N, C-alpha and C positions, 0 to 999 in steps of 0.2 A: 808538654801542655801543663799549664798552671793548675794546681789542685784547687777545687772549689772550696771556699771557706765553710767551716762547719757551722752548726746552728748558733752556738754561743758567739762565734766571731761575727756572724751576720747581725745578731741582736746588738752587739757592742758597736758595730759600725753604724747601724741605724740610730742608736742613741747619740753617737757622736755627731751624726749628720743633723739630727733635729735639735740638739743642744746648741749648735752653731747658729740656728735661726730662731732660738728661744721657743721651741715647740715641744709638746709632750709626746714622746714616742708611743705611749700606750694609746693615746687618742687616734693616732694614724694607724696603728695595728688593728684597733677595734673597727675602724672604718673599712678595713679590708674585708670584714665579714659580710658587708652589704654591697660592696662594689661589684659591678658586672664584669665578666671576663671580656677582654678586647676581641673584636672581630676585624677581619680585613676591611670590610666595607665601612665600619665605623672609623677605623684608623685612617684610611685613605679618603674618607668622606665621599665615597663613590656616588651616592645618590645626588648630593649637592653638585658634584663636578659634572655629572652627566645631564644635569638640568640647566646648565649654563648656555647651551647652544640654542639661541632663540632666533629663528629665521624671520626675515622681513617679507619674504615672498613664499610662493608655493613651489618654487623651482628646486628640485632635489639636490642639485650640485652646490647650492648655497651652503648646505650643511658641511660639505668638504671645506669650503672657504673659511667658514667660521671656526670649525674644529681645528683646522691647520694653524690658523693664526693664534688661537688660544694655546695650542701646544708650543708655538714659538715663544709666547710670553712666559710660559712656564720654564722653558729652557733659558730665556733671558734672566729669569729670577735665579736659576742655579748658577749662571755665569757671574752675576753680581755677588752671589753668596761666596764664591771662590775668590773673586777679586778683593772683596772686603777683608778676607782673612790675610791676604798679602799686605793690604794697606795697614792693618792693625798689628801685624806680627812684630814682636820685639826680637832683636838679635836675628834678623832675617839672614838666611844662608842660601847658598846656591841650590842645594838639594831640595829644600822646601820650595823655593821660588820656581825652579824648573818643574817640579811636580804639579804645582798649581797652574802654571802656564799651560802645561800639556792637558790638564783636565779641561781648562777653558777651551783650548783649541779643539779638543774632541767634540765638545758641544757644538762649536761652529762648523766643524767638519760634517757633523750630522745635519745641521741646518742647511748646509750647502747642498748636500746630496738630496735632501728632502724636497728641494724645489721641483724635482721631477713630479712629485705628487701634485703640485700646483699647475705645472705646465701641461702634464698629460692626464690629470685626474678630473678635469672638468670639461664639459662640452662648451666650446666657444660660444655657441648661440645662447646657452643658458647664462654664462658669465656676463655676456654683453647686455643681457636684460637685467639681471639682478644688481649689477654694479651701479645702475642709475639710482637705485634706492639708497645707495651708500653716500652719495654726494651730499655735503662736501667732505666727508670723512676720508681718511687715507692712512695707509700703513706708515706714512711719514709721521703720524701722531703717536708712534710708540715711544712713550716716555722712558721705558726701561732701556731701549736701545740708546737713547741719548745719555742715560746714566752710565751705560757701559763705555761710551766714548769718553765722557768726562773722567771716568775712573781709570781709563787705560793710558792716557797720555796728558802731556802738559797742554794747557788751554790754547797756547799759540798755534799748536798743530791742528786745531779745529777751526781756526779763524780763516775766513775767506782770504785767498791769496792777495786780493786787491787792497786789503787793509792791514796786512801783517806788519808793515813798517811803522804803523801808527799806534801799535798796541804792545805793551810790555807788562811786567809783573805789577807795576804801579797803576795800571789802568783799572778803573772801577769795573766791577763785574757786570753792572748794568750796561755799561758801554760795550764791553767785550761781547756780551750776550747778543746785542744787536748786529754784530758783525761775524757771528758764527757762519760757517759755510752753508748750512742748511737754511739760513734766513732768506737767501736769494730764491731758493726753491719754494719757499712758502709765500712768495709774492707772485701775484698773477703776472705772467710774463708778457701779457698784452698791455696791461695798465701800469705795472710797476708798483701798485699798491699792495698792502698786505691783504692776502686773501682771507676769506672766512675760515678756511682751514687753519691758517696760522693764528688768526685772532682767537679762535676757540682754543687752540692748543696752548697759547700763552696765558689765556685767562685761567685755564685749569692748572697749568704746571709751572709757570714762570717763577713763582716764588720758591717752589721746591728746587727748580734747576739752579737758581742763584745760590741757595744754601748748599746744594750738593757741589757746585763748582768751587765754592770756597773751602768746603770740607776736604775735597780731593786735590786741592791745589798743591799741597805739599806731600801727598801720599798716594798719588796715582802710580800705576805700574811703572811708567817710564822714570818718574822721579825716584821711586824706590830702587829701581835697577841702578841708577846713577849714584845711589848712596853706598852701594856695595864697594868693597875694596877693588882696586884696579885689576888685581889678579882674577877675582871672581867675575868681573865684567867681561873678561876675556875668555871665560870658560866656554869651550866649544859647544857643549851640549846646551847650556843655557842660552847662548846666542842663537843657536839653531832653533830652539823652542820659541824664542821671542820673535824671530823672523817668520817662523811658521804661523804664529798667531797673527801677526801684522798682515801678512799676505793673505791668509785665509779670510780674515774679516774684511779687509779693505779692497781686495781684488776678487778672490774666488766667490765668496758669499755674495758680494755686491753684484757680480756678473751673473750669477745664477738667478738672482732676483730680477736683474735687468732683462735677461733672456725670457724669463717667464712673463714679464710685463709686455715685451715685444710680441710674444706669441699671441696674446689676446688683444692688446691695444691696436696693433698693426695688422689685425686679422682681416681687415676690409669691412668689418661690421662695426658700425659706430663712427664716432668723429675723430678717433685717434688721440683724444685728450685724456689726461689723467683725471681722476675724479676730483682731486683737489685743485685743479687748474694750474699746476706748476709745469715748468719746462722739464719734464721728467727725465728726458734723456741726459741732459747736462747735469741734472741732480744725481742721477744714479750711476752713470758710467765713471769708473775710477780715473780715466785719463783726463777728465775735465776737472774734477774736484781734488784729485790727488790726495786723498785722505791717507795719511801715513802716521802711525802711532810712534814708531821708533826710528826716526830718520837717520840717526847716526849709525845704525846697523846696516845701512845699505850703501852701495857704491854710487858714485856720481852717475855712472851709466845706468844702473838699476833705477835710480830716482828719475832720471831723464825719460826712461821708457815705461814708467809706472802705468800699468793698465793698458799698454798699447798692443801687447802681443797675446791677448786672450780674447776669446769670443764666447 
């Protein structure tokens, strides 16, 4: 265990710290006389956090729905935090890459198993009542999840299969954006027009998405992996970690979400439609959209059967 620095060493290090930012050390030390000691609730901002769950109805299980989705968004934030470190890392090596990928995968493993809370944690009758107050909102509108997709793989892997042959690295981001796989799900499957769900989503986030797409075009996880020396790209543990992440996000997590939706939407109560008006089965099931972050790490047979053998 490293010895704790003595008093004189601490003062010297503080002086060096504050001199670097042109600050007076004595002023900062004097301020400590009047600063309050930290508490758990102030550090975590517990009061603010616990006051963010605002129900639209009087149905008790709506609280489960709100809190669960807020937890998801917090986990998404942590995932993006880890991905960004890989994106910005200089001299990226196998050990660092694998460590970060496994951190991210554990978050998604937790998200996958947590869907039991959604599937079994609410009364169907309550959900089918309060969900109508959510129209036209949808989990489709999670911007952080879109950021995770953009940061995980090259843009071509997120393009609708019908349009991939017309898009390359020289394609304007605005054009590519209109052909992302989830654009079709954001259009009313009865009319073919952009739904209110998608219009609202784009009005709020499109500019951010376009900037993010450009930022991660050359430093997403897949591109950074391909920058590694060939020997490192063949590292068994790293490849295993990359495949685990890809399958967990694009098959297991998606199917857990899909099965939770089926449990409620096809319960026989209500109209069987998603709140946003999308063709939710074709949007959510991996065998239709075949979302794959790292296609070169899978065999032809695995790619062919993507999402077919899981329920």
